[in-house]
C-alpha positions as CSV (number, residue, x, y, z in Angstrom):
1,X,-21.5,-6.0,7.1
2,X,-18.0,-6.9,5.9
3,X,-15.7,-4.0,5.0
4,X,-15.1,-3.4,1.4
5,X,-11.8,-2.4,-0.1
6,X,-11.0,0.9,-1.8
7,X,-11.5,0.7,-5.6
8,X,-8.5,0.2,-7.8
9,X,-5.4,0.2,-5.7
10,X,-2.2,-0.7,-7.7
11,X,-1.8,-3.9,-5.7
12,X,-4.3,-6.2,-4.1
13,X,-3.9,-9.3,-1.8
14,X,-4.6,-11.4,-4.9
15,X,-1.2,-11.4,-6.6
16,X,-1.4,-10.6,-10.2
17,X,0.1,-13.1,-12.6
18,X,2.8,-11.4,-14.7
19,X,3.0,-12.8,-18.2
20,X,4.8,-10.1,-20.1
21,X,8.1,-12.1,-20.5
22,X,11.5,-11.8,-18.9
23,X,14.8,-10.3,-19.8
24,X,18.3,-11.1,-18.5
25,X,20.6,-8.2,-17.5
26,X,24.3,-9.2,-17.5
27,X,26.9,-6.7,-16.3
28,X,30.7,-7.1,-15.9
29,X,32.5,-5.1,-13.3
30,X,36.2,-6.1,-13.4
31,X,36.3,-9.8,-12.9
32,X,32.8,-9.9,-11.3
33,X,29.8,-10.8,-13.5
34,X,26.3,-9.8,-12.3
35,X,23.3,-11.7,-13.8
36,X,19.7,-10.8,-13.0
37,X,16.4,-11.7,-14.6
38,X,13.6,-9.2,-14.6
39,X,10.0,-9.2,-15.7
40,X,9.4,-7.0,-18.7
41,X,6.9,-4.1,-18.2
42,X,4.8,-3.4,-21.3
43,X,2.3,-1.0,-19.7
44,X,-0.5,-3.5,-19.0
45,X,0.2,-4.6,-15.4
46,X,0.9,-2.2,-12.5
47,X,2.3,-5.0,-10.3
48,X,4.9,-5.9,-12.9
49,X,6.0,-2.2,-12.9
50,X,6.4,-2.1,-9.2
51,X,8.2,-5.4,-9.0
52,X,10.5,-4.2,-11.7
53,X,11.3,-1.0,-9.9
54,X,11.9,-2.7,-6.6
55,X,14.1,-5.5,-8.0
56,X,16.1,-3.3,-10.4
57,X,16.9,-0.8,-7.7
58,X,17.8,-3.7,-5.4
59,X,20.3,-4.8,-8.0
60,X,21.7,-1.4,-8.4
61,X,22.1,-0.6,-4.7
62,X,23.3,-4.0,-3.6
63,X,26.1,-4.1,-6.2
64,X,26.9,-0.4,-5.8
65,X,26.5,0.1,-9.6
66,X,26.6,3.9,-9.4
67,X,30.1,3.7,-8.1
68,X,31.3,0.9,-10.4
69,X,29.4,1.5,-13.7
70,X,28.9,4.3,-16.2
71,X,25.5,5.9,-15.5
72,X,24.5,5.6,-19.1
73,X,24.7,1.8,-18.8
74,X,22.2,1.8,-15.9
75,X,19.8,4.0,-17.9
76,X,20.2,1.6,-20.8
77,X,19.6,-1.6,-18.9
78,X,16.4,-0.3,-17.3
79,X,15.1,0.8,-20.8
80,X,15.7,-2.8,-22.0
81,X,13.1,-3.9,-19.4
82,X,10.4,-1.9,-21.0
83,X,8.3,-2.6,-24.1
84,X,5.6,-0.9,-26.2
85,X,4.0,2.2,-24.7
86,X,6.0,2.1,-21.6
87,X,9.2,2.3,-23.5
88,X,7.8,5.2,-25.6
89,X,7.0,7.0,-22.4
90,X,10.5,6.4,-21.0
91,X,12.0,7.7,-24.3
92,X,9.9,10.8,-24.2
93,X,11.1,11.7,-20.7
94,X,14.7,11.1,-21.7
95,X,14.2,13.3,-24.8
96,X,12.9,16.1,-22.5
97,X,16.0,15.7,-20.3
98,X,18.3,15.8,-23.3
99,X,16.7,19.0,-24.5
100,X,17.0,20.7,-21.1
101,X,20.7,20.2,-20.4
102,X,24.0,18.4,-20.9
103,X,24.0,14.7,-20.5
104,X,26.7,14.7,-17.8
105,X,24.4,17.0,-15.6
106,X,21.3,14.8,-15.6
107,X,22.6,11.3,-16.3
108,X,23.4,10.7,-12.6
109,X,22.0,8.7,-9.7
110,X,19.8,11.6,-8.8
111,X,18.8,12.1,-12.4
112,X,17.8,8.5,-12.8
113,X,15.6,8.6,-9.7
114,X,14.0,11.8,-11.0
115,X,13.3,10.2,-14.4
116,X,11.9,7.1,-12.7
117,X,9.6,9.2,-10.5
118,X,8.3,11.0,-13.6
119,X,7.8,7.7,-15.4
120,X,5.8,6.3,-12.5
121,X,3.7,9.4,-12.2
122,X,2.9,9.2,-15.9
123,X,2.1,5.5,-15.6
124,X,0.1,5.0,-12.4
125,X,-3.2,6.7,-11.8
126,X,-3.1,9.8,-9.6
127,X,-3.1,9.2,-5.8
128,X,-2.0,5.6,-6.2
129,X,-0.1,5.6,-2.9
130,X,-2.9,7.1,-1.0
131,X,-5.4,4.6,-2.4
132,X,-3.0,1.7,-1.7
133,X,-2.7,2.8,2.0
134,X,-6.5,3.0,2.2
135,X,-6.8,-0.5,0.8
136,X,-4.4,-1.9,3.4
137,X,-6.2,-0.2,6.2
138,X,-9.7,-1.2,5.1
139,X,-9.4,-4.7,3.6
140,X,-9.9,-7.8,5.6
141,X,-7.6,-10.7,5.4
142,X,-8.9,-12.9,2.6
143,X,-10.5,-16.2,3.9
144,X,-8.6,-18.2,1.3
145,X,-5.2,-16.8,2.3
146,X,-3.1,-18.2,5.1
147,X,-1.9,-15.8,7.8
148,X,1.7,-16.2,6.7
149,X,0.9,-15.4,3.0
150,X,-1.3,-12.5,4.1
151,X,1.4,-10.8,6.2
152,X,4.1,-11.5,3.5
153,X,1.9,-9.8,1.0
154,X,1.2,-6.9,3.3
155,X,5.0,-6.4,3.8
156,X,5.6,-6.6,0.0
157,X,2.9,-4.0,-0.8
158,X,4.3,-1.8,2.0
159,X,7.8,-1.9,0.4
160,X,6.3,-0.7,-2.9
161,X,4.5,2.4,-1.4
162,X,7.4,4.9,-1.9
163,X,7.3,4.1,-5.6
164,X,3.6,4.8,-6.0
165,X,3.4,8.5,-5.2
166,X,5.8,11.3,-4.3
167,X,6.4,11.6,-0.6
168,X,4.4,8.4,0.1
169,X,6.2,6.7,3.0
170,X,6.0,3.1,4.1
171,X,4.2,2.1,7.2
172,X,6.5,1.5,10.1
173,X,6.3,-2.0,11.6
174,X,4.3,-0.7,14.5
175,X,1.9,1.2,12.2
176,X,1.4,-2.0,10.1
177,X,0.4,-3.8,13.3
178,X,-2.0,-1.1,14.6
179,X,-3.5,0.1,11.3
180,X,-3.5,-3.0,9.0
181,X,-3.2,-6.2,11.0
182,X,-5.2,-5.3,14.1
183,X,-8.5,-4.2,12.3
184,X,-8.3,-6.8,9.5
185,X,-7.4,-10.1,11.1
186,X,-10.4,-12.5,11.4
187,X,-13.1,-11.4,13.8
188,X,-13.2,-14.8,15.5
189,X,-9.6,-14.1,16.7
190,X,-10.2,-10.7,18.1
191,X,-10.8,-11.7,21.7
192,X,-7.6,-13.6,22.0
193,X,-5.8,-11.0,20.0
194,X,-6.7,-8.1,22.3
195,X,-6.2,-10.2,25.5
196,X,-2.6,-10.9,24.3
197,X,-2.3,-7.2,23.6
198,X,-1.0,-7.9,20.1
199,X,-2.2,-4.5,19.0
200,X,0.5,-2.9,21.2
201,X,3.3,-5.0,19.9
202,X,6.1,-3.3,17.9
203,X,7.5,-6.4,16.1
204,X,5.4,-8.0,13.3
205,X,7.2,-11.3,14.0
206,X,5.6,-11.5,17.4
207,X,2.2,-10.9,16.0
208,X,2.6,-13.4,13.3
209,X,3.7,-16.1,15.8
210,X,0.4,-15.7,17.7
211,X,-1.8,-15.5,14.6
212,X,-0.3,-18.7,13.3
213,X,-1.3,-20.4,16.6
214,X,-4.9,-19.1,16.2
215,X,-5.0,-20.3,12.7
216,X,-3.7,-23.8,13.7
217,X,-6.4,-24.1,16.4
218,X,-9.1,-23.0,14.0
219,X,-8.1,-25.5,11.4
220,X,-8.0,-28.3,14.0
221,X,-11.5,-27.4,15.2
222,X,-12.8,-27.5,11.7
223,X,-11.7,-31.1,11.4
224,X,-13.3,-32.3,14.6
């Protein structure tokens, strides 16, 4: 009997189409202009929230915005990426912060991350990170998905884990190989997989290279 996935993880191997619109963020730091486009999160799609969190924080860290921009501007730009109930939720958290202390004390990098964490906890269902890890461990590679797309999706989901639940760490590369890729690659490949000792590898790139060869052979045999 095929293994079944855990019910209701935030992300599945079937990528969710995000249709909530986009917004452009334009920032000027001295003579440098930063332009980024983000998907708007309106409370209806967990994937759009996780993509937004990942990409917005990438923008902030890669451009060192906490060192080059007023904190209030970063809070403001993230709020612009929210709509409807999600913006109301964000505003409610900010109001609580404003009532608890002086703006200069909480409107910081640490304060922003704390507000984000509260926002995510209020948005995602409880235990989202734990359920997501169970999904990765227990869900077979979809038959209609290429090996490359499967592993790319696994890696993307893995990068989102820390946002799903407090203290939810990502899988290491070795853990991904042992706990996710090894038990869930196609059964027809298992003999060659274990003979090549791919389960003992530490680099996902090495495993992918072998799996691509198995996939190519399989496709060739189907055409004979």
